[in-house]
N, C-alpha and C positions, 0 to 999 in steps of 0.2 A: 502595468498589468501582470508582470511576473510575480510581483509581491503577493498579489491575490491568489494566483494559481498555485504558488507554492504551498498554499494552505492544505493541499492534498484534497481538494473538493472533488467529489465524484461527479463527472460530467455525464449527463444523460443525452443520448442521440437518437435521431430518427432517420429513416431512409429519406433522401431528398427527392425521390421519385414518387413512392406511394404514401409517404409520411407516417408509415407504421413504425412503432418503437423498435429499435434494435437491441434493447437491453434484455439480458438473460438473467433472471433472478436465481436460477438454479446452478449457474455456472459462475463461481466467484474468481475474480482475479484481483490480487492485492486487497482482498477482503471486501470487494464490492461486486455487485451484478456486472457481468462482463458485457462487452459489445459484440453480438453474434453476427457473423458474416460468413457466407459461402465464398470459397476461393477456388481458383484454378491457377496452376503454375507447373511449368515443365511437363504438361500432358497430364497432370494429376489433379483430381478435384477433392476437396475436403471442407472442413469447417474450422473457422478460427474464431477464438474468443479473445478480444482485445481488452487490455486494461482501460478502465474509464478515467484513471488518474492521470492528470496532465503531467507530461515528462516522465511517465513510467512506460517502459518499452516491454514489459512482461506480457505474456500471452499464453493461451492454451491452443493447441492445434492437433488435429488427428493425422496429419501428414507432415513429412519433413520439407522444410523450406530452405534450401541452400542460400547462403549469403550471396547477394548480387542478383538473384533471380527476380524477374518482374512478376508480380502477382495481380491477377484480375480479381476484383471484389464483386460479389453479387448480393443483392438483398434476399434474405431467406423468405420474405413474404411474396414479392412480386417477381422474383427470379431475374430481374433485370440487372445488368451491369452498372455499377456505380463508378463513374469516371468523369473526367472534365478535360477541357483544353489547356489547362494549366500545367506547365512542366516544372519539375523540381529544379531549383536554381543550383543545386550541388551535383546531381547526377543525370538530369535531363529526363528522368522517368516521368510518367504521368501522375499527377496529384489526385487523390480521392477525396471528394467532399462529403461530410456527414453533417446533417442538420442538428444543431443544438436546441434542446428544449428551452433554454433561457434566451434564445434568439441569436441567430448567427450560425457560423459553420465552424466545425473542426476539419482541417484539411491536412491529410497525411500522404507521405510518399508511397508509391506502390512497389518500390524496389526493397526487397528484403535486406535488412542491415543498414539501410539509410535512415538517419534519425530526423530528417527534415519534416517540419510540421509547423502550423501556425493556426491561429484562430482569427476569424472575422466576426465582428458583432454588428448587428443592425442598429442598437441603441446601447452604447457602452455604459451609460449611467444606470439604465434599467438592468443590464446584466450584472453589474457590480452590486446593485442593491440585492439581487436575488442570491448572488454568491455569498455575500455577508449574512443574509438572512438564514441560509441553510446551516451555517457553522457558527453557532454561539455556544461555547463550552463554558459553563460555570459550575463550580462544585465547592462544597464546604465539608467540614469534618464534624458531623453531629456525634454525640456520645450516647450510648445506651448502656444500661446496667447488665452485667453478666449474671449468671445464675447465683453466684456467690455474693452478689451485691456490689462488686467492684465495677468501675466504669470501663467500658471497652470502646476504643476509638473506631469509628466506621468511616472508611474513605469511600465517598459516593462516586458513581460513574460520572465522567466528565471532570473530575478534579485534576488540576494540573499538578504533575508529579516531578519535582526537580530530580534529575537523574545523574549519578556520578559513577566513575570507574571505581570498583571495590579495591583496586591495587594501588593506584596513584592518587585517588580521591579527586581527581580533576573532573570538571563538569563534562557531561556528554551532550549537553544542550548546545546546539549551533543554529543560530538564526531561528530560534524558536522551536527546533525539532531535535529529537535524539539522533545523533550522528555516530554511527558505529562502522568500523572497517569490516569488510566482509570478503570471504573466499567462497565462490559458488562451487558447484559439484565438478567443474573443470579446473579449479584452482585459479580462476580469473579473479583478480583483486579489484575491489571497488568499494563503494559506500552504500549503506542502507540508511535511510531517513525514516524514522518512526514518529507517530504522534505521541506527545508526552501526557496526553489526557487519558485517564483510566477508562478503559473499555471503548476507546476510539481506535479502530484497527487499521487505519489508513497507513500506507507505507509507499516508499519510492526507492528504487535502487538504480545505481549507475552501471550495474552489469545484469545480464539476464539471469533470473532465478526461476527455476522450474517450480510450478505449483505442486504442493503436496510432497516435496522433497527437502530433506535437511540440508543445510548449507555445510560446507566443510569446516568453516571456522567463523567466529565473530570475535573481533579484535578491538582493543581500546586504540583509538587514533592518536593518543598522546604517549603511553608508555609501551604500546605494541604488546601488551599481555593478552593471551587468549582469555576470553569471557566464558568459554565452555567449561562447565564444571563436571568433571568426570564422575562425581559422585551423585549427580542429580539427573533425573530423566523427566520428561514431560509426563504429567499425570494423565493425559489423554491418549497419546499415540506412542509414548515410550521413546521419542527421539531424545538426543542430547539436549540438555538445558543449559542456557547461558545465565550467568549471575551478574546482576548489576546493583548498584546501591541506590536506593530511593529515599528521599527525605520526606517522612511523614510529619505531622504537626509536632509530634513530641520527641522523635528519634530518627536516626538513620538506620534503615533496615535493609537486609539482603533480599533481593527480589529476583525471581527466576522467570525466564521467558522461554518458550519452545523455539528450537533452531530449525524447524521444519516450516517451509514456506506455506502459508495459509492456515496453520494451526493457531488457534487463539488462546491456548492454555497459558496460564501464568499462576505463580504461587509464592509463598513465603516459607521461611523455615519454622520449625515447630515452636521455638521460643517466642518469635514475634506474633505468632497466632494467638498467644495467650492475651495479647494487649491490643492487637489491631485486627480488624476484619475488613476485607474488601468487598464492596457491593458487587453482586454477580461475580463471585470470586473464582469461577471456573475459567474466566476469560479475562484477557487484558489487551 
């Protein structure tokens, strides 16, 4: 089952009590509509937006949640507490069940900092079919003439892009995803996994990344070179940009991505723009 879930499929969930959707299309986490819940912890009440990506622990929250605190979760529609009689096998806190649209439940621990979670399916075969159906990425490289009559390569959305380190030229693809070493705003080291498909914005990290905030560094996991280019900035938000090498159909090109969590900007250098164009080129 993990092989399927690592495809970064965005799970959609509902309240197990009133059956209303908990998805918030206006609050994105990891590039997808987040799971909105009301919470109470340590005498404070607030709102939390959880990442819908399996095995991502990123979230937005309007109150501070200290590690180790027990959190009570409430439905924003019926205001009832969402809880269960199941205890976490690691920390003994109460587990919180959320109903999956594909059938079954996503069950998470109520203790802040505990990463215990699991999925239950009513019909595993039906769930797998729905997951596969949602993620079919295919792309090709059509060519269209430029104004001067020369052919210009267009890379379509959904095209698989082989990605390499621009310094050691080793592949950054690991188990089908772009794996880059990362330092968050607290200089905690971990890894971020990105989709290698153009304009597919799913991601997962092994350390917490604040939404709308640039990371401290992006690093090649092979040669430990920093991928942050001091001479390049995001074309949308002005954050530092990281340079990776992408193999197009005809050549290896320098490719830039924004270092700020949640920003979807990407771009190429001026020389490559004469020969290659990215479909929906403001985002990657």
